[in-house]
DRENVEX-910993 format. One record per residue (C-alpha): x, y, z; residue number from 1. Coordinates in steps of 0.02 Angstrom, whole numbers. Example, Ala and Ser with C-alpha at 12.3 -4.5 7.8 and 13.67 -1.06 7.14 Angstrom:
2
keba xx=615, yy=-225, zz=390, vexnu=1
keba xx=684, yy=-53, zz=357, vexnu=2
END
This chain:
63
keba xx=10031, yy=-6389, zz=-1083, vexnu=1
keba xx=10185, yy=-6391, zz=-971, vexnu=2
keba xx=10349, yy=-6343, zz=-1060, vexnu=3
keba xx=10498, yy=-6442, zz=-981, vexnu=4
keba xx=10683, yy=-6389, zz=-1011, vexnu=5
keba xx=10828, yy=-6507, zz=-968, vexnu=6
keba xx=10942, yy=-6431, zz=-840, vexnu=7
keba xx=11083, yy=-6400, zz=-980, vexnu=8
keba xx=10952, yy=-6316, zz=-1101, vexnu=9
keba xx=10902, yy=-6195, zz=-962, vexnu=10
keba xx=11076, yy=-6162, zz=-914, vexnu=11
keba xx=11130, yy=-6138, zz=-1096, vexnu=12
keba xx=10985, yy=-6014, zz=-1141, vexnu=13
keba xx=11024, yy=-5901, zz=-982, vexnu=14
keba xx=11206, yy=-5890, zz=-1026, vexnu=15
keba xx=11158, yy=-5851, zz=-1199, vexnu=16
keba xx=11042, yy=-5710, zz=-1139, vexnu=17
keba xx=11148, yy=-5645, zz=-1005, vexnu=18
keba xx=11323, yy=-5661, zz=-1079, vexnu=19
keba xx=11285, yy=-5634, zz=-1257, vexnu=20
keba xx=11121, yy=-5538, zz=-1307, vexnu=21
keba xx=11133, yy=-5417, zz=-1158, vexnu=22
keba xx=11305, yy=-5363, zz=-1184, vexnu=23
keba xx=11263, yy=-5345, zz=-1375, vexnu=24
keba xx=11120, yy=-5237, zz=-1340, vexnu=25
keba xx=11210, yy=-5129, zz=-1207, vexnu=26
keba xx=11359, yy=-5088, zz=-1322, vexnu=27
keba xx=11248, yy=-5046, zz=-1464, vexnu=28
keba xx=11145, yy=-4932, zz=-1351, vexnu=29
keba xx=11309, yy=-4861, zz=-1281, vexnu=30
keba xx=11378, yy=-4824, zz=-1465, vexnu=31
keba xx=11216, yy=-4747, zz=-1520, vexnu=32
keba xx=11228, yy=-4631, zz=-1365, vexnu=33
keba xx=11404, yy=-4596, zz=-1410, vexnu=34
keba xx=11362, yy=-4558, zz=-1596, vexnu=35
keba xx=11216, yy=-4445, zz=-1536, vexnu=36
keba xx=11331, yy=-4339, zz=-1425, vexnu=37
keba xx=11467, yy=-4315, zz=-1565, vexnu=38
keba xx=11339, yy=-4261, zz=-1677, vexnu=39
keba xx=11254, yy=-4134, zz=-1561, vexnu=40
keba xx=11430, yy=-4076, zz=-1499, vexnu=41
keba xx=11464, yy=-4031, zz=-1692, vexnu=42
keba xx=11299, yy=-3940, zz=-1710, vexnu=43
keba xx=11331, yy=-3837, zz=-1558, vexnu=44
keba xx=11508, yy=-3791, zz=-1622, vexnu=45
keba xx=11443, yy=-3742, zz=-1781, vexnu=46
keba xx=11302, yy=-3633, zz=-1719, vexnu=47
keba xx=11424, yy=-3551, zz=-1595, vexnu=48
keba xx=11544, yy=-3512, zz=-1744, vexnu=49
keba xx=11400, yy=-3439, zz=-1839, vexnu=50
keba xx=11293, yy=-3357, zz=-1703, vexnu=51
keba xx=11424, yy=-3264, zz=-1592, vexnu=52
keba xx=11383, yy=-3085, zz=-1553, vexnu=53
keba xx=11514, yy=-2953, zz=-1589, vexnu=54
keba xx=11622, yy=-2903, zz=-1446, vexnu=55
keba xx=11568, yy=-3048, zz=-1330, vexnu=56
keba xx=11758, yy=-3071, zz=-1297, vexnu=57
keba xx=11741, yy=-3254, zz=-1320, vexnu=58
keba xx=11870, yy=-3339, zz=-1441, vexnu=59
keba xx=11857, yy=-3507, zz=-1511, vexnu=60
keba xx=11976, yy=-3629, zz=-1435, vexnu=61
keba xx=12095, yy=-3737, zz=-1539, vexnu=62
keba xx=12067, yy=-3925, zz=-1505, vexnu=63
END
């Protein structure tokens, strides 16, 4: 069975895939990566605040 699409249907399908679906997927993945990085940074800061060795000479920086 051969599936045939009209030129309009094929073009419209490609436009939807490349200009709608892929950007939404990319934006979602970027947002997920940013959220993961922010969570890991918070965990690292909490760990650093509670596990410093006395006399290490490092002070927490104000941000």
